[in-house]
C-alpha distance (Angstrom), angle and dihedral (degrees) to the residues before:
residue distance angle dihedral
M1 . . .
G2 3.79 . .
E3 3.68 133.5 .
P4 3.89 118.8 -56.8
T5 3.78 111.7 -91.4
S6 3.86 126.9 -160.8
I7 3.75 119.6 -110.6
K8 3.81 87.7 -122.1
A9 3.83 91.6 56.2
L10 3.68 90.5 50.1
L11 3.76 93.5 50.8
L12 3.82 87.8 48.9
K13 3.72 89.7 56.8
L14 3.83 90.1 52.6
S15 3.84 91.1 56.1
R16 3.76 137.2 18.2
H17 3.83 87.5 -138.7
S18 3.76 130.8 79.5
P19 3.83 106.2 -64.8
W20 3.76 92.0 -133.4
K21 3.84 92.8 55.5
V22 3.82 87.3 48.7
L23 3.77 93.2 52.2
V24 3.86 91.1 51.9
K25 3.80 96.0 43.5
D26 3.78 106.4 32.6
P27 3.78 117.3 57.7
Q28 3.86 88.1 -168.6
I29 3.76 87.6 77.1
W30 3.86 90.8 59.5
R31 3.79 88.5 50.8
A32 3.83 91.7 47.5
W33 3.82 91.4 58.0
D34 3.80 93.1 104.8
L35 3.80 89.9 53.0
V36 3.74 94.2 46.4
V37 3.85 99.6 47.6
G38 3.73 98.3 27.0
E39 3.89 130.4 -114.5
T40 3.78 97.5 -75.3
I41 3.69 99.4 51.1
A42 3.77 91.0 40.4
R43 3.72 91.9 58.8
N44 3.83 88.1 55.9
A45 3.72 104.6 32.9
Q46 3.78 129.4 40.2
P47 3.90 131.1 179.1
H48 3.85 108.0 -103.9
S49 3.79 106.4 176.4
F50 3.77 146.7 -26.7
R51 3.83 116.7 -123.9
R52 3.81 132.2 169.3
G53 3.78 91.8 -19.2
V54 3.83 96.2 -46.7
L55 3.78 126.1 112.5
W56 3.75 108.4 -141.0
V57 3.81 116.9 -151.6
R58 3.75 128.8 -166.2
C59 3.80 112.4 -138.6
S60 3.84 129.8 -165.6
G61 3.72 90.5 -132.6
P62 3.81 144.0 -6.1
Q63 3.82 91.1 -93.6
W64 3.81 89.2 65.3
M65 3.70 91.3 47.5
H66 3.81 89.9 53.5
Q67 3.90 90.5 45.3
L68 3.88 90.6 55.0
Q69 3.92 90.6 47.7
L70 3.81 89.2 55.3
M71 3.92 90.5 56.0
């Protein structure tokens, strides 16, 4: 396993454009969530919406919200 990578960095690798524009325009990014964050996090946190430049994620509990904040 390599070094931790931010979600933003992973999204940038998926596209040469701004990751936020890609999230809004390309539904494949929503479907790629499991690959981007990994199976364990994907079971406990799912993208919900994108508003005012912020990706909102629904988490199964506060511990998963905290885990995502550390990424």
